[in-house]
C-alpha positions, 0 to 999 in steps of 0.5 A: 789742831784737836780742839778746833773739831771736837773740843767742847764749848768754851773759853780757849785755855793758854796752851790753846792760845799758844797754839793759835800763835804757832798756826798763825791764826794769830799773828804779829810782825813782832814776836808774840812772847808767851809773857803775853799769854794769861790763863784764859786771854792774851794781852794786846799791844799797841802798835806803831801809829795813833790817830787823833779822832773827833768822837767814838766811831763804829766802822759799820758792816760795810767799811773798814777801820782804816777806811773810817780813819781816812775820813775822819782822822784829825791828826796822825802820830808815832808812838814809837818814841812815846806819846801822850794821850790827853784826858777827854781826847779820843784815839785809835791805835792799830794794835800790833796783833792781827787775826786770821781765825778759823770759822768756829772761833770768836773773840771778845775783848775787855780793858786790862784790870790796871787800864780801868783803875786808871779810868782810861776807857778802851774798846777794841774795833774790828772791820766791818762791825757794828759792835765794840769788843766783839770778834766775830767767828772766822775774822780775818783782819787788823785789830784796832783800840779806841782809847779815851783817857777820862781823868788822868792824862797818860804816856803810852807806846808802841808795845803797851798793853792795855786791853786783853783778848779771849777766844771762845769756841761755840755758845759759852753762856750759862742759864741763871739755874746753871750759874745757881748750881755753880755757886752751891757747889763752888761758893763763887762769891761769899760774904764773911764765909756766907754764900747767901746772895745779896740780890736775886741771881739774874743775868749773874751773881750779884756783887754789892759795895763795901762802905765799912772799909778797912782801917777807916778807908772805904775808897778813893777819889781820883784827883783831876788835873794830876801829873801824867801817868806812864802806863809801863812804869809800875810802882812809880807814883805816890797815891797822894798825888792822884787820889784823895782818900774816902773815909768814914767821915765822908759817909752819911751815916744813919742815926737810926740804923747806922747804915752808910751812904756814899754821895757820887759826885757827877763825873767823878771817878772812884775806886771801891770794893766788893762786899764779897770775896770772889773765886774763880775755879780752874775749869771756869772764867769769869767777867764783870759785866757793866752796870744795868741802868735800872740799878742807878745813873752810874757805870760800874767796872771797866775791866771785866775778866777774871781768870781761872784761879783767881781768888782760889782758896786751893792757891791760898788767895781766900777772901779776894775782893773784886775792885769796882771803878765807878763813875756817876753820870749827870746828876749826884748819885747815892750808894748804899753800903750792901747795894748791888753794883754790878754781876759777875758772869762765869763761863766754862772753859774748854780745857783747863789751863796749864796755869792759873792765875796766881801761878804765873810769875809777875802775873799775880798783882791782884791776887788775894786783893782788897781795896787796891789801886792799879799796880802803878801806885805805891 
C-alpha cells in the first residue's frame, strides 16, 4: 500500500478506503460493498445484536465494550428481523465492521446527515477508550454504536446505516491562517455571493442561522409523540405528521430595525438553515463541529461530515446551504437572524477522491439543498 508509507497527511479518499478493505484492514463477516463508500468516508452498518443500557458510558482505558456490557446491560435483543429503539432510551449495537488498522491510520466517526435530522443521537465506541467517535492509530478490534433516539422512536435492523467513519493519516488540522487563505482562494462559504464572514475566523469558519426563510417558512419543529420512523424507508412519511412549520408569524420581529428572532423551547428539536452557502473543493473535506457553550445554551448540529464536491460550483451545486439541527437546553433561548450558530472545519485530503459528492448515483440527497428535512419525508 503505497499511501501507508509516503502519502501526505490528510483524510483518506474513497479509493484508499477500498484498498483498506481489500487488504483486510477493515473487515466484516458480511460483504463490504462499494455502495458503502463515500468520497471521504464509509457508512457503518448495525450488526445482529443490541443491548439496552441504563446510561451512556465509555469503557475506559482498561476495559473492552463487551466487558462493560456484561456488567451493566439491562437487556439483549436481536436486530435480525428489525427492532424498535424507543425515544429516550440508550442502546449499544455491535457493528458489522471491525478494524485492524495500520499503525499510522486513525479514524473519526459522525452520524450520517439523515440520522442527525431525525434527532437520533449516535456515537461510535471502541475498546479501551476514554473518548467517543475517535478511533486511535493502529486500532484492532470491534466497533460499537451508542444510539439514543431523542424525539422519534425508530425502527432499525441489521444493515441499517446510522453513522460513518473517516480515516486519516497524520495531523489533518489547519491553523486559522491556513483556513483564512482557503476561504480567500475558494470562497468556501458565501452569503449572497459575498465571501465576507459573519464573525471572526476562530477554530473554524463561522456559519449563521437564516430566519428570513423561503416562501414564509424559516424552519421546522419536531412534533413529539409521533408515529414510528423506519430508518431504512426513504420518502415514506408525510412532513405534517412529524413536523410543525416555523413561519414568519412565529418570529419576534423588532419594530425598530426589523431584526428577526426565534425562541427555542427547552428540549425541543429544530431544523433550520444556514444563511451562508457552503462548498467543499475536491482536495478538502469538511466537518461541522458541535456548538461552543460561549454562544448560548443550545446544541447545534449532530451530523458533521461534508464530502469533497458538496456544494461545488463545478458540479452545478451553487448555493448549497448547511442544514442546522438545533436543540435548546434547560431554559428557553432566543436566536437571531444572522447569529453565528456553529463552525465549519476544513481538512486536507491525502489525495483527490476517484468520485466526488454529487457524482455518485443515489448518494446526493443533500446536494444543492436549502432548508431540507431528512430523506425519509415527502
